[in-house]
N, CA and C of each residue as an Amber inpcrd file, in Angstrom:
protein
   531
  67.3890000 -32.6570000 -92.9900000  66.1770000 -31.7960000 -92.8230000
  65.1610000 -32.2160000 -93.8390000  63.9420000 -32.3890000 -93.4350000
  62.8370000 -32.7560000 -94.2740000  62.4270000 -31.5350000 -95.0470000
  62.0270000 -31.6400000 -96.3250000  61.6910000 -30.5060000 -97.1650000
  60.5970000 -29.6550000 -96.4960000  59.5980000 -30.2130000 -95.9160000
  58.5070000 -29.4550000 -95.3260000  58.9760000 -28.6460000 -94.1200000
  60.0820000 -29.0240000 -93.4460000  60.5590000 -28.2810000 -92.3230000
  61.2850000 -27.0020000 -92.7650000  61.7830000 -26.9970000 -94.0170000
  62.4700000 -25.7950000 -94.5050000  61.5270000 -24.6790000 -94.9200000
  60.2610000 -25.0040000 -95.0850000  59.2780000 -23.9520000 -95.5090000
  58.6000000 -23.4960000 -94.2630000  58.5090000 -22.1560000 -94.0190000
  57.8040000 -21.6120000 -92.8880000  56.3390000 -22.0100000 -92.9820000
  55.6960000 -22.1590000 -91.8670000  54.2850000 -22.6450000 -91.7210000
  53.3610000 -21.7310000 -92.5330000  53.5970000 -20.3770000 -92.4760000
  52.7550000 -19.4330000 -93.1150000  52.8470000 -19.5970000 -94.6660000
  54.0020000 -19.8700000 -95.1450000  54.2370000 -20.0490000 -96.6290000
  53.5240000 -21.3110000 -97.0390000  53.6800000 -22.3990000 -96.2720000
  53.0580000 -23.6320000 -96.5900000  51.5400000 -23.5000000 -96.5570000
  51.0200000 -22.8630000 -95.5230000  49.6340000 -22.6660000 -95.3680000
  49.0430000 -21.8520000 -96.5120000  49.7730000 -20.7690000 -96.8240000
  49.3470000 -19.8780000 -97.9200000  49.2840000 -20.6130000 -99.2690000
  50.3480000 -21.4220000 -99.4990000  50.4060000 -22.1980000-100.7370000
  49.2530000 -23.2180000-100.8270000  48.9570000 -23.8850000 -99.6320000
  47.8680000 -24.7940000 -99.5660000  46.5450000 -24.1120000 -99.8040000
  46.3880000 -22.9270000 -99.2380000  45.0710000 -22.1880000 -99.3940000
  44.9400000 -21.7560000-100.8440000  45.9860000 -21.3210000-101.4500000
  45.9000000 -20.9450000-102.8860000  45.5980000 -22.1690000-103.8210000
  46.0790000 -23.2860000-103.3850000  45.8420000 -24.5140000-104.1550000
  44.3080000 -24.8610000-104.0110000  43.7320000 -24.5420000-102.8510000
  42.3370000 -24.7770000-102.5780000  41.5190000 -23.9210000-103.5150000
  41.8880000 -22.6070000-103.6230000  41.1860000 -21.7240000-104.5030000
  41.2910000 -22.2180000-105.9430000  42.5080000 -22.5540000-106.3940000
  42.6990000 -23.0470000-107.7750000  41.9010000 -24.3530000-108.0330000
  41.6550000 -25.1680000-106.9960000  40.9200000 -26.4040000-107.1690000
  39.4580000 -26.0920000-107.4980000  38.9280000 -25.0960000-106.9230000
  37.4590000 -24.7650000-107.0730000  37.1020000 -23.8860000-108.2960000
  38.0750000 -23.1890000-108.8310000  37.8520000 -22.3650000-110.0200000
  37.3350000 -23.2020000-111.1820000  37.9310000 -24.2880000-111.5530000
  37.3900000 -25.0560000-112.6920000  35.9970000 -25.6660000-112.4070000
  35.7280000 -26.0070000-111.1690000  34.3860000 -26.4550000-110.8540000
  33.3540000 -25.3790000-111.0700000  33.6690000 -24.1490000-110.7240000
  32.7500000 -23.0530000-110.9390000  32.5240000 -22.7750000-112.4270000
  33.6710000 -22.9140000-113.1260000  33.6020000 -22.7220000-114.6450000
  32.6860000 -23.7940000-115.2900000  32.8410000 -24.9880000-114.7720000
  32.0010000 -26.0800000-115.2640000  30.4850000 -25.8110000-115.0140000
  30.1840000 -25.2780000-113.8420000  28.7960000 -24.9820000-113.5340000
  28.2900000 -23.8630000-114.4750000  29.2410000 -22.9720000-114.8010000
  28.9040000 -21.7940000-115.6760000  28.4600000 -22.2180000-117.0190000
  28.6960000 -23.4350000-117.4090000  28.2240000 -23.9090000-118.7290000
  26.7400000 -24.1360000-118.7260000  26.1160000 -24.3800000-117.6330000
  24.6890000 -24.6340000-117.5360000  23.9680000 -23.4430000-118.1030000
  23.0050000 -23.7040000-118.9920000  22.3150000 -22.5400000-119.6350000
  21.1850000 -21.9630000-118.7880000  21.0960000 -22.2770000-117.5120000
  20.0250000 -21.7150000-116.6730000  20.6650000 -20.8510000-115.5650000
  20.5390000 -19.5340000-115.6690000  21.2440000 -18.6060000-114.6810000
  20.9360000 -18.9400000-113.2510000  19.7470000 -19.3390000-112.8880000
  19.4120000 -19.6680000-111.4900000  20.2530000 -20.8520000-111.0120000
  20.4280000 -21.8510000-111.7910000  21.2290000 -23.0100000-111.4460000
  22.7270000 -22.6360000-111.3960000  23.1150000 -21.7280000-112.2540000
  24.5330000 -21.3080000-112.2070000  24.7740000 -20.5450000-110.9150000
  23.9390000 -19.6420000-110.5500000  24.0740000 -18.8590000-109.2850000
  24.0800000 -19.8120000-108.1120000  23.1370000 -20.6680000-108.0880000
  23.1290000 -21.6480000-106.8570000  24.2850000 -22.5750000-106.8720000
  24.7340000 -23.0520000-107.9970000  25.8120000 -23.9680000-108.0890000
  27.1530000 -23.2630000-107.7470000  27.3860000 -22.1240000-108.2450000
  28.6050000 -21.3990000-107.9970000  28.6520000 -20.9560000-106.5360000
  27.4910000 -20.5250000-106.0190000  27.4240000 -20.1910000-104.5500000
  27.7830000 -21.3370000-103.6480000  27.2470000 -22.4980000-104.0010000
  27.5650000 -23.7540000-103.2270000  29.0040000 -24.0960000-103.2860000
  29.5990000 -23.9410000-104.5040000  30.9780000 -24.2570000-104.6510000
  31.8870000 -23.2400000-103.8310000  31.4410000 -22.0450000-103.8390000
  32.2390000 -20.9710000-103.1130000  32.1430000 -21.1800000-101.6340000
  30.9850000 -21.6580000-101.1930000  30.8210000 -21.9820000 -99.6940000
  31.7420000 -23.0710000 -99.3540000  31.8190000 -24.1200000-100.1390000
  32.6770000 -25.2700000 -99.8340000  34.1140000 -24.8270000 -99.8980000
  34.5050000 -23.9780000-100.8350000  35.8840000 -23.4910000-100.9640000
  36.2140000 -22.7480000 -99.7190000  35.2800000 -21.8110000 -99.2350000
  35.5720000 -21.0330000 -98.0240000  35.7650000 -21.9480000 -96.8150000
  34.9440000 -23.0120000 -96.7210000  35.0540000 -23.9260000 -95.6670000
  36.4370000 -24.6500000 -95.6440000  36.8570000 -25.0220000 -96.8360000
  38.1710000 -25.6740000 -96.9950000  39.3510000 -24.7800000 -96.6870000
  39.2080000 -23.4460000 -97.0830000  40.2470000 -22.4560000 -96.7780000
  40.3050000 -22.2600000 -95.2030000  39.1400000 -22.1940000 -94.5820000
  39.1130000 -22.0410000 -93.1190000  39.7780000 -23.2250000 -92.4280000
  39.5760000 -24.4330000 -92.9840000  40.2010000 -25.5760000 -92.4370000
  41.7320000 -25.4920000 -92.4900000  42.2640000 -24.9560000 -93.5860000
  43.6610000 -24.7880000 -93.7750000  44.2100000 -23.8860000 -92.6730000
  43.4650000 -22.8040000 -92.3210000  43.9190000 -21.8540000 -91.3350000
  43.4150000 -22.1870000 -89.9450000  42.7230000 -23.2740000 -89.8240000
  42.2140000 -23.7070000 -88.5640000  41.3530000 -22.6530000 -87.8710000
  40.5280000 -22.0150000 -88.6100000  39.6290000 -21.0070000 -88.1090000
  38.2060000 -21.4970000 -88.2520000  37.3290000 -21.1500000 -87.3800000
  35.9330000 -21.6340000 -87.4920000  35.2190000 -21.1270000 -88.7240000
  34.4110000 -21.9480000 -89.3270000  33.6340000 -21.6450000 -90.4690000
  32.2020000 -21.8330000 -90.1640000  31.2800000 -20.9160000 -90.5350000
  29.8830000 -21.1660000 -90.3950000  29.2290000 -20.9100000 -91.7220000
  28.3800000 -21.7400000 -92.1210000  27.6500000 -21.5300000 -93.4030000
  26.8870000 -20.2100000 -93.4480000  26.2750000 -19.8600000 -92.3540000
  25.5120000 -18.6250000 -92.3040000  26.4320000 -17.4360000 -92.5850000
  27.5820000 -17.3300000 -91.9200000  28.5440000 -16.2470000 -92.1480000
  29.0170000 -16.3550000 -93.6770000  29.2750000 -17.5110000 -94.1620000
  29.6980000 -17.6380000 -95.5460000  28.6740000 -17.1630000 -96.5120000
  27.3910000 -17.4130000 -96.2560000  26.2850000 -16.9040000 -97.1360000
  26.2480000 -15.3980000 -97.0710000  26.4190000 -14.8360000 -95.8440000
  26.3030000 -13.3990000 -95.7040000  27.5060000 -12.7120000 -96.3690000
  28.6740000 -13.3590000 -96.4040000  29.8450000 -12.8130000 -97.0420000
  29.5440000 -12.7730000 -98.6480000  29.0320000 -13.9280000 -99.1060000
  28.7580000 -14.0410000-100.5310000  27.6490000 -12.9880000-100.9490000
  26.6350000 -12.8470000-100.1630000  25.5920000 -11.9040000-100.4400000
  26.1470000 -10.4150000-100.4280000  27.0190000 -10.1400000 -99.4960000
  27.6540000  -8.7800000 -99.4220000  28.5350000  -8.5250000-100.6740000
  29.2540000  -9.5570000-101.0390000  30.0990000  -9.3850000-102.2250000
  29.2320000  -9.2260000-103.4970000  28.1060000 -10.0810000-103.5970000
  27.2860000  -9.9530000-104.7540000  26.5840000  -8.5980000-104.7860000
  26.2020000  -8.1250000-103.5480000  25.5540000  -6.8160000-103.4880000
  26.4660000  -5.6800000-103.9930000  27.7450000  -5.8230000-103.5430000
  28.7680000  -4.7770000-103.9430000  29.0450000  -4.8720000-105.3930000
  28.9990000  -6.1130000-105.9720000  29.3990000  -6.2810000-107.3850000
  28.1480000  -6.2850000-108.2910000  26.9990000  -6.1720000-107.7400000
  25.7580000  -6.2360000-108.5560000  25.7020000  -5.2740000-109.7520000
  26.0560000  -3.9840000-109.5590000  26.0350000  -3.0970000-110.7700000
  26.9280000  -3.6030000-111.9220000  28.0990000  -4.0980000-111.5740000
  28.9640000  -4.6120000-112.5850000  28.4490000  -5.8660000-113.2000000
  27.9520000  -6.7610000-112.3120000  27.3820000  -8.0500000-112.7920000
  26.1920000  -7.8190000-113.6520000  25.3320000  -6.9190000-113.2510000
  24.1200000  -6.6420000-114.0460000  24.5220000  -6.1020000-115.4250000
  25.4960000  -5.1580000-115.4310000  26.0640000  -4.6550000-116.7480000
  26.5930000  -5.7850000-117.5750000  27.3950000  -6.6820000-116.9510000
  27.9790000  -7.7650000-117.7490000  26.8300000  -8.7310000-118.1840000
  25.9030000  -8.9370000-117.2720000  24.7520000  -9.8950000-117.6430000
  23.9980000  -9.3410000-118.7790000  23.7140000  -8.0130000-118.8150000
  22.9900000  -7.3930000-119.8840000  23.7880000  -7.4870000-121.1300000
  25.0640000  -7.2040000-121.1210000  25.9400000  -7.2580000-122.2700000
  26.0190000  -8.6980000-122.7490000  26.1200000  -9.6580000-121.8700000
  26.1460000 -10.9990000-122.2760000  24.8900000 -11.4180000-122.9170000
  23.7480000 -10.9490000-122.3930000  22.4410000 -11.2540000-123.0230000
  22.3070000 -10.6220000-124.3970000  22.8600000  -9.4320000-124.5630000
  22.8580000  -8.8090000-125.9040000  23.7210000  -9.6460000-126.8720000
  24.9130000 -10.0150000-126.4110000  25.7360000 -10.8070000-127.3050000
  25.0730000 -12.1170000-127.6490000  24.4510000 -12.7230000-126.6880000
  23.7960000 -14.0360000-126.9340000  22.7000000 -13.9140000-127.9910000
  22.1570000 -12.7260000-128.1330000  21.0270000 -12.5830000-129.1150000
  21.4730000 -12.3030000-130.5210000  22.7710000 -12.1760000-130.7110000
  23.2890000 -11.9590000-132.0720000  23.1110000 -13.1930000-132.8940000
  22.4540000 -13.1680000-133.9660000  22.2570000 -14.3990000-134.7700000
  23.5940000 -15.0160000-135.1900000  23.5700000 -16.3070000-135.1710000
  24.7360000 -17.1140000-135.6140000  25.9240000 -17.0950000-134.6400000
  26.2950000 -15.8770000-134.1760000  27.5140000 -15.7910000-133.3550000
  27.1300000 -15.8790000-131.8440000  26.0950000 -15.2650000-131.4120000
  25.6940000 -15.1710000-130.0300000  25.6540000 -16.4950000-129.2420000
  25.0100000 -17.5240000-129.8290000  24.9670000 -18.7520000-129.1030000
  26.2810000 -19.4190000-128.8370000  27.3080000 -19.0380000-129.5740000
  28.6410000 -19.5870000-129.3970000  29.4260000 -18.7490000-128.3720000
  29.1680000 -17.4640000-128.3270000  29.8630000 -16.5890000-127.4000000
  29.4080000 -16.7340000-126.0000000  28.0710000 -16.8220000-125.8110000
  27.4390000 -16.8640000-124.4680000  28.0650000 -17.9950000-123.6230000
  28.1550000 -19.2070000-124.1230000  28.6650000 -20.2430000-123.2260000
  30.1410000 -20.0990000-122.9370000  30.8400000 -19.2800000-123.6440000
  32.2610000 -18.9900000-123.3510000  32.4510000 -17.9500000-122.3210000
  31.4550000 -17.0190000-122.1490000  31.6220000 -15.9410000-121.1890000
  31.2100000 -16.2880000-119.7670000  30.1380000 -16.9840000-119.6070000
  29.6380000 -17.3140000-118.2850000  30.6150000 -18.1100000-117.4730000
  31.1870000 -19.1840000-118.0100000  32.2160000 -19.9050000-117.2150000
  33.3960000 -19.0480000-116.7800000  33.7890000 -18.1140000-117.6330000
  34.9290000 -17.2330000-117.2120000  34.5060000 -16.3430000-116.0830000
  33.2610000 -15.7880000-116.1420000  32.7890000 -14.9850000-115.0760000
  32.6590000 -15.7150000-113.7850000  32.1430000 -16.9780000-113.8580000
  31.9580000 -17.8310000-112.6920000  33.3140000 -18.1690000-112.0650000
  34.2720000 -18.5520000-112.9100000  35.5830000 -18.8400000-112.3970000
  36.2680000 -17.6190000-111.8010000  36.1110000 -16.5130000-112.4940000
  36.7490000 -15.3030000-111.9530000  36.1670000 -14.8820000-110.6110000
  34.8780000 -15.0300000-110.4400000  34.2340000 -14.6200000-109.1770000
  34.7060000 -15.6040000-108.0320000  34.8400000 -16.8770000-108.3870000
  35.3060000 -17.8510000-107.3640000  36.7090000 -17.5700000-106.9770000
  37.5560000 -17.2750000-107.9640000  38.9720000 -16.9890000-107.7200000
  39.0290000 -15.6980000-106.7820000  38.2500000 -14.6660000-107.1350000
  38.2770000 -13.4280000-106.3480000  37.8470000 -13.6330000-104.8910000
  36.7600000 -14.4010000-104.6830000  36.2720000 -14.6450000-103.2840000
  37.3280000 -15.4090000-102.5320000  37.9130000 -16.4760000-103.1840000
  38.9370000 -17.2710000-102.4500000  40.1630000 -16.4460000-102.1380000
  40.6670000 -15.6640000-103.0880000  41.8660000 -14.8660000-102.8230000
  41.6040000 -13.8290000-101.7810000  40.4790000 -13.2030000-101.7900000
  40.1720000 -12.2140000-100.8030000  40.1390000 -12.8280000 -99.3510000
  39.5770000 -14.0120000 -99.2480000  39.5090000 -14.6710000 -97.9810000
  40.9140000 -15.1070000 -97.5350000  41.7270000 -15.6620000 -98.4020000
  43.0590000 -16.0180000 -98.0620000  43.9050000 -14.8370000 -97.6140000
  43.7840000 -13.6950000 -98.3230000  44.5000000 -12.4820000 -97.9310000
  44.0630000 -12.0350000 -96.5510000  42.7790000 -12.0850000 -96.2820000
  42.2550000 -11.6740000 -94.9560000  42.8330000 -12.5320000 -93.8340000
  42.7780000 -13.8810000 -94.0720000  43.2410000 -14.8300000 -93.0930000
  44.7860000 -14.7270000 -92.8940000  45.5450000 -14.4340000 -94.0520000
  46.9770000 -14.2860000 -93.9790000  47.3120000 -13.0390000 -93.1410000
  46.4840000 -12.0140000 -93.1350000  46.7540000 -10.7810000 -92.4350000
  46.4640000 -10.9120000 -90.9480000  46.0060000 -12.0770000 -90.5060000
  45.7060000 -12.3020000 -89.1080000  44.2440000 -12.2330000 -88.7700000
  43.3450000 -11.9510000 -89.7500000  41.9320000 -11.9270000 -89.4640000
  41.3800000 -13.3030000 -89.3320000  40.1320000 -13.3900000 -88.9170000
  39.4180000 -14.6350000 -88.8160000  38.2960000 -14.6560000 -89.8200000
  37.7820000 -15.8490000 -90.0370000  36.5720000 -15.9540000 -90.9190000
  35.4400000 -15.0750000 -90.4220000  35.2270000 -15.1250000 -89.1180000
  34.1050000 -14.3730000 -88.4720000  34.3280000 -12.8720000 -88.5140000
  35.5940000 -12.4260000 -88.6740000  35.8280000 -10.9970000 -88.7060000
  35.8330000 -10.4140000 -90.1560000  35.7040000 -11.3390000 -91.1320000
  35.7510000 -10.8920000 -92.5320000  34.5710000 -10.0450000 -92.8970000
  34.7840000  -8.8090000 -93.3110000  33.6990000  -7.9350000 -93.6390000
  33.7060000  -7.6200000 -95.1830000  32.9030000  -8.3780000 -95.8880000
  32.9660000  -8.2620000 -97.3760000  32.3410000  -6.9520000 -97.8340000
  31.4640000  -6.3130000 -96.9870000  30.8530000  -5.0550000 -97.4670000
  31.8680000  -3.9760000 -97.6900000  33.1020000  -4.0360000 -97.0620000
  34.0770000  -3.0250000 -97.1330000  35.1010000  -3.3250000 -98.2320000
  34.8300000  -4.2770000 -99.1080000  35.8420000  -4.7430000 -99.9920000
  35.4340000  -4.6360000-101.5450000  34.5890000  -3.6660000-101.7890000
  34.1180000  -3.5190000-103.1600000  35.2080000  -3.3420000-104.2110000
  36.1470000  -2.4050000-103.8670000  37.2500000  -2.1370000-104.8560000
  38.1250000  -3.3740000-104.9370000  38.3990000  -3.9650000-103.7740000
  39.2750000  -5.1590000-103.8080000  38.7030000  -6.2540000-104.6430000
  37.3230000  -6.4680000-104.4190000  36.6500000  -7.5380000-105.2370000
  36.7570000  -7.2260000-106.7020000  36.5390000  -5.9770000-107.0860000
  36.6020000  -5.6220000-108.5020000  37.9920000  -5.9440000-109.0980000
  39.0350000  -5.6520000-108.3650000  40.4030000  -5.9040000-108.7960000
  40.6180000  -7.3830000-108.8480000  40.2590000  -8.1040000-107.8190000
  40.5040000  -9.5810000-107.7440000  39.6210000 -10.3020000-108.7970000
  38.4620000  -9.7630000-109.1370000  37.5810000 -10.3440000-110.0980000
  38.2300000 -10.2400000-111.4910000  38.8670000  -9.0770000-111.8070000
  39.5280000  -8.9430000-113.1090000  40.7020000  -9.9130000-113.1440000
  41.4620000 -10.0530000-112.0610000  42.5520000 -10.9940000-111.9970000
  42.0190000 -12.4260000-112.1810000  40.9180000 -12.7000000-111.5000000
  40.2900000 -14.0370000-111.5700000  39.8130000 -14.3950000-112.9470000
  39.2520000 -13.4330000-113.6920000  38.8780000 -13.7070000-115.0540000
  40.0700000 -14.0620000-115.9420000  41.1860000 -13.3720000-115.6870000
  42.4430000 -13.7080000-116.4130000  42.9030000 -15.0960000-116.1180000
  42.8130000 -15.4760000-114.8060000  43.1870000 -16.8570000-114.3680000
  42.3420000 -17.8550000-114.9540000  40.9710000 -17.6030000-114.9930000
  40.0520000 -18.5180000-115.6060000  40.2720000 -18.6620000-117.0550000
  40.6180000 -17.6090000-117.7770000  40.9770000 -17.7600000-119.1840000
  42.1440000 -18.6060000-119.4040000  43.1450000 -18.4260000-118.4870000
  44.3510000 -19.2890000-118.5930000  44.0140000 -20.7010000-118.4620000
  43.1930000 -20.9900000-117.4960000  42.7520000 -22.4300000-117.2210000
  42.0030000 -22.9350000-118.4260000  41.0670000 -22.1370000-118.9590000
  40.3000000 -22.6450000-120.1210000  41.2100000 -22.8490000-121.3180000
  42.2090000 -21.9650000-121.4680000  43.1610000 -22.1960000-122.5820000
  43.9990000 -23.4440000-122.3740000  44.4250000 -23.7040000-121.1890000
  45.1760000 -24.9080000-120.8080000  44.3750000 -26.1190000-121.1200000
  43.0850000 -26.1450000-120.7510000  42.2290000 -27.2700000-120.9850000
  42.0440000 -27.4510000-122.4840000  41.7580000 -26.3470000-123.1980000
  41.5500000 -26.4200000-124.5890000  42.7140000 -26.9780000-125.3290000
  43.9480000 -26.5600000-124.8720000  45.1670000 -27.0600000-125.5680000
  45.4450000 -28.5020000-125.2290000  44.8820000 -29.0610000-124.1270000
  45.1520000 -30.4380000-123.7430000  44.1730000 -31.4230000-124.3630000
  43.1010000 -30.9090000-124.9660000  42.0930000 -31.7970000-125.5890000
  42.6320000 -32.2800000-126.9330000  42.6620000 -33.5790000-127.0780000
  43.1710000 -34.0890000-128.3990000  42.2880000 -33.6240000-129.5550000
  42.9090000 -33.2770000-130.6180000  42.2360000 -32.8520000-131.8300000
  42.2290000 -34.0010000-132.8110000  41.1020000 -34.1020000-133.5230000
  41.0750000 -35.1960000-134.5920000  42.1400000 -34.9180000-135.6460000
  42.7090000 -35.9510000-136.1310000  43.7010000 -35.7910000-137.2100000
  42.9470000 -35.2830000-138.4260000  43.5700000 -34.4150000-139.1870000
  42.9840000 -33.9380000-140.4340000  43.4680000 -34.8370000-141.5580000
  42.5430000 -35.1520000-142.4020000  42.8910000 -36.0490000-143.5180000
  43.6410000 -35.2950000-144.5620000  44.5670000 -35.9350000-145.2260000
  45.3290000 -35.3380000-146.3150000  44.3720000 -35.1360000-147.4330000
  44.5500000 -34.0320000-148.1990000  43.6850000 -33.7360000-149.3010000
  43.7770000 -34.8410000-150.3890000  42.6570000 -35.1350000-150.9880000
  42.6080000 -36.1660000-151.9940000  43.3390000 -35.7170000-153.2620000
  44.0290000 -36.5910000-153.9010000  44.7870000 -36.1960000-155.0710000
  43.9600000 -36.2410000-156.3060000
């Protein structure tokens, strides 16, 4: 028996879809480093559209960019109060002399990665439950998005930590005698 035959199609499909989500989280985090919010929003939105398209391909369900944009707008609309609060807080933190400029670039990538993870996981869960991309109603998922967003931020932090730990550090010189 071949290894792929021993795994049910749904499990394999779910695993593949989750791998797609995990593939796009670091890309969103990378875009989050850009110091221009308009470019971050456009970049992360484009990455999320591509991710949704790839997830739909895994489930062999039709994807339309127009429906993808409407899903993202509905999610952003539902999450706007939280995002505005976080954005204001991030702006305040960024204005703290000496410390702010170092904290700001660390927060936006985590938020971007968390949002991408949340959108992807919500879509995968919907498709796994038998729904289609065209039947996905993001306006009814405010609480689910908030929960997935928190989980996504934790996942993004893990990824950032993993990357940080894999970067070679310069050797420290021995103290002079």
